[in-house]
Steps between C-alpha positions, in 0.01 A plus 500: 500500500761770444525559877571128554780501240656812655488342848658178369775696327565707811510186717741333257733801504495505881582129518791547258634798699478308827676202341772728362546666838553163668760374253846538650749705307819326397787563738761743380829334417770627734801659333798274437848537639632691196225759531544529877877538459448775244244678720671464837872430450620631164506861614808414709626168354579347164525134408785564258868569551508701176248765612622797702496439875206660675449584866512129589732229369416290193303191597614277214573149632412611853385154613813322625716812481689623808330801657669838461760387249428653154820670390459869432198550725539679832304305760406617847750385763274225638423355159864519389593292806218247452610139505223313320374422152155604385246219495121497492471515880742794537342686208156452653620635836680787321195605302288480815732729699859564387596672826405188697742294288787752512455799732600833351446417131357778289239303306161635606277259301282258696246256359242362742326264254660153489358430153659816360836417657480145364424622147791746504739236638386246239563756227848577635576128515394468134761767417781276628 
């Protein structure tokens, strides 16, 4: 009788382990735009005009702002001569490959993932 109980217990444990192994794990929540900005952009950029300027210009109110026109920041020649305002499409192209938008710029960052670019752009738009 004891052998039967042990076998039943062992079988039950195996069934539970198999069931647990087949249950999908919840998907990890991707980081939001604020986190991505902090991780990938804040080393060079601020989103405040009151903080000291870093390697890149402040990005406060970037959406709708003319490119290369923050007073007190020294832009590369191509960016200083740019004749457009930043919108979602330009920001997306810029984050994908800045040199393709304006040859000769010094920004080396590139982001291949569209969802990461979209989250960063949405966060910047929220800062307007």
